[in-house]
N, C-alpha and C positions, 0 to 999 in steps of 0.2 A: 471484444478481443477474445482470442482463443487461449487454449491451455498453454501453448508455447510461450506467449507473451507473459502470461501470469507466472509461469515457472522462471522465466528469465528475470522478471521484475523482483521476485523474492530471492533470487540467487545472490543478490548483493547485500552484504551485512549492514550497510547504512540504511538501505531501504527496509530491511527487516526491523532495525531499531526504530525507524520512523513509524512503521506499522504498530510496533509495541507501544510507542508513545500514544498513538491514536486510540488505543484500547480504552484509555481513560476519558476520552471525549474529544470534541473538536479542538483543533489548534490552528493558529495562524502560521503562515510560513515563517514569520519572525520568531514565534515561540519555538517552532521546530528548529530553526537555525541556531538559536541560543545554545542548544544542547551539543552541537557539533562544532568542530574547529574547521568549518568549511566556508567558502564564500557564498554569498547569497545566490549567485548564479548556479553554483553546484547544488545547493539545496533545491532550487527551482528545477534543475535537471532531474533530480531524483523524484521530486513530486510529480513532474510531468510523466516520467516512466510509470509511476504507480497509478496515476490517473489514466494513462493510456491502456493499462492492463485492467482497468475497472476495479482496482483494489481500494482506491479512495475516491470520494466524491468531493466536490468543492461547492462552497456556498459563499456568495459575495454579500458583504454587509458593509455599507459605506465605502471606505477606502481599503478595506481588508478582505482577504480571501481566507476562509476557514476550510480546513480539510478534515474529513471524517472517514472512518473505516467503513468499507462496504463489505459486510460480513457474508453476504450471499455468495460472493465469488469463492470465499474460503469453503463454504459448504459444498460447492461444486467440485473443488479440488479434492476435498476429503472424500467425497462420494467416489470420485474417479480412482483415488488411491485404494479405497476400500474394495472396489470392484476388481482391482488388479489381483487380489487374492483368489478370485475365482470361486468355484464350487468346492466345498469341503469334501474330502474323500474319506 
């Protein structure tokens, strides 16, 4: 996905909170959902948006799907933001 999808994905406060949670390590959708007062479908929607933007990766284990932060996308975003500053004068 491109920069637009990434920035759209992180524009939502719930998705930013999910990303912050995942800094501590892999979490299942159920573990993520416990933190929010949202339906399971809404949590799945947010996770799908994060996955589509490559901000999280999923790993299936038995009957569970675990989500993990994909830090490489953040490195690309930070590099882009840094380059916005241009040349020092």
